[in-house]
C-alpha positions in Angstrom: 99.9 111.8 108.6 97.9 109.3 106.9 97.7 109.3 103.3 94.7 108.5 101.6 92.9 108.6 98.7 93.4 106.0 94.9 97.2 107.2 95.8 97.7 108.5 98.9 97.6 111.8 97.4 95.4 112.9 100.3 97.2 113.8 103.4 95.3 114.1 106.9 97.5 115.8 110.0 97.2 116.2 113.1 94.5 118.8 113.4 96.5 120.5 116.4 99.8 120.4 114.2 98.7 122.0 111.5 95.4 124.6 113.1 98.4 126.2 115.3 99.7 128.9 113.4 103.0 129.4 115.8 105.9 127.1 114.1 107.3 124.8 115.9 110.3 124.5 117.6 113.6 124.2 114.7 114.7 120.5 116.3 114.3 117.5 114.3 111.4 116.8 112.5 109.4 113.3 112.0 106.7 112.5 109.8 104.8 109.5 111.2 102.9 107.5 108.8 101.5 103.9 109.7 102.6 101.5 108.0 104.8 103.7 105.2 108.0 104.9 105.7 108.1 108.3 107.7 109.9 111.4 106.7 112.6 112.6 109.3 114.9 115.5 109.1 117.9 115.4 111.6 119.0 118.9 112.7 122.6 120.0 111.3 123.6 121.1 107.5 121.1 122.0 105.5 118.8 120.5 107.4 117.5 122.1 110.8 114.4 120.1 110.9 111.2 121.9 110.0 109.5 124.4 112.0 106.9 125.1 109.1 105.6 121.8 108.9 102.5 120.3 108.7 102.1 122.9 105.5 98.8 124.2 104.8 98.4 123.7 101.0 96.0 121.6 98.8 95.4 118.1 99.7 96.1 118.5 102.9 93.3 118.3 105.6 92.8 118.2 109.3 92.3 115.0 111.2 91.7 115.1 115.0 91.8 111.8 115.1 95.7 111.6 114.5 95.8 113.8 117.6 96.0 111.0 120.1 98.9 109.5 122.5 98.0 106.1 121.0 98.9 106.7 117.5 101.8 108.9 118.2 103.0 105.7 119.7 102.6 103.1 118.1 103.9 104.9 114.8 107.1 105.7 116.8 107.7 102.3 117.9 106.9 101.4 114.3 108.4 103.5 112.5 110.5 102.8 108.7 112.9 105.1 107.1 114.1 103.7 103.9 112.4 100.4 104.7 114.4 99.9 107.8 113.1 99.8 111.1 114.4 102.2 113.2 111.8 102.6 116.8 114.4 100.9 118.4 117.7 103.8 118.0 117.9 106.9 119.0 116.3 109.7 118.7 112.7 107.9 118.3 113.0 105.0 121.4 113.5 107.9 123.2 111.0 110.1 121.8 108.5 107.6 123.2 108.3 109.1 126.4 107.3 112.3 125.8 104.6 111.6 123.5 102.5 112.7 126.6 103.8 115.9 126.8 
């Protein structure tokens, strides 16, 4: 996801994800953002990933330019959560091996 606009209010998401009407598998979910904190929801407890992401709503637009391996690989390497770099930690380190699938 790229956040654009004067206040980051416009969400550009991978067009393949937003145009797929079938829900994703119920698994850990991450919104990968470039040079901003990403959003990660692990499985377990009250959070079981988000099979409904990305949500179709106002200010959410599809962007085919985000549907490329290099975007996912670079973002997984540089992912931050709460201001901390976590790209070398699991599950993000292993996730890079599956980008091409």
